[in-house]
C-alpha positions in Angstrom: 0.0 0.0 0.0 1.4 3.4 -0.9 2.1 5.8 1.9 2.5 9.5 2.2 2.6 11.8 5.1 0.7 14.4 7.1 2.8 17.4 8.3 2.3 17.7 12.1 3.1 21.1 13.5 3.8 21.3 17.3 3.8 24.5 19.3 4.8 25.5 22.9 4.7 22.5 25.3 4.0 20.1 22.5 7.2 21.1 20.8 9.1 20.8 24.1 7.6 17.3 24.7 8.7 16.0 21.3 11.9 18.0 20.8 10.7 19.3 17.4 8.3 21.7 15.9 7.4 19.6 12.9 7.0 15.9 12.0 6.2 14.1 8.8 3.8 11.4 10.0 3.3 8.6 7.5 -0.3 7.7 6.6 -1.9 5.6 4.0 -3.5 7.2 0.9 -6.9 6.7 2.5 -5.8 8.7 5.5 -6.6 8.2 9.2 -8.9 9.8 11.7 -7.3 12.6 13.7 -8.1 10.7 16.9 -5.9 7.8 15.7 -3.1 10.1 14.9 -3.3 11.6 18.4 -3.2 8.2 19.9 -0.1 7.3 17.9 1.6 10.6 18.8 0.9 10.0 22.5 2.3 6.4 22.2 5.5 7.6 20.5 5.9 10.6 22.7 4.5 9.8 26.2 5.4 13.3 27.5 3.1 14.7 24.9 0.0 12.9 26.1 -1.0 15.4 28.9 -0.6 18.3 26.4 -2.8 16.6 23.8 -5.7 16.3 26.3 -5.9 20.1 26.6 -5.0 21.1 23.1 -7.0 22.3 20.1 -6.3 20.9 16.6 -6.2 22.6 13.3 -6.3 20.8 9.9 -5.3 22.9 6.9 -5.9 26.2 8.7 -9.3 25.2 10.2 -10.0 24.1 13.8 -11.4 20.6 13.9 -14.9 20.2 15.2 -14.6 16.4 15.4 -11.6 14.2 16.0 -13.2 11.7 13.6 -12.1 14.0 10.7 -9.8 12.1 8.4 -6.3 13.4 7.8 -5.0 12.6 4.4 -1.6 12.7 2.8 -0.5 16.3 2.2 -2.6 17.7 5.1 -1.2 20.0 7.7 -2.2 19.1 11.2 -1.3 21.6 14.0 -1.4 20.9 17.8 -2.2 24.2 19.6 -1.8 23.8 23.4 -3.4 26.5 25.6 -1.5 29.7 25.4 -0.8 32.1 28.2 0.1 35.6 27.7 -0.1 39.1 28.9 
């Protein structure tokens, strides 16, 4: 089966937990649900799991309404943890 990738962008604590701001995550041509990708990320990066529970997710510039949304090769998937500021 041919495989491509989803670009995963990580910000703030998510970047710190993984040691990188961007991952090329391999997916099949049919894609995978965002929830499955999140489970796989948490398994590969255990320190990331707590951050994922409180983050918002963006696919191709739009916030996800449902984690059942399929991510397909070429998509950009961003993990946005809560931001503090002043």
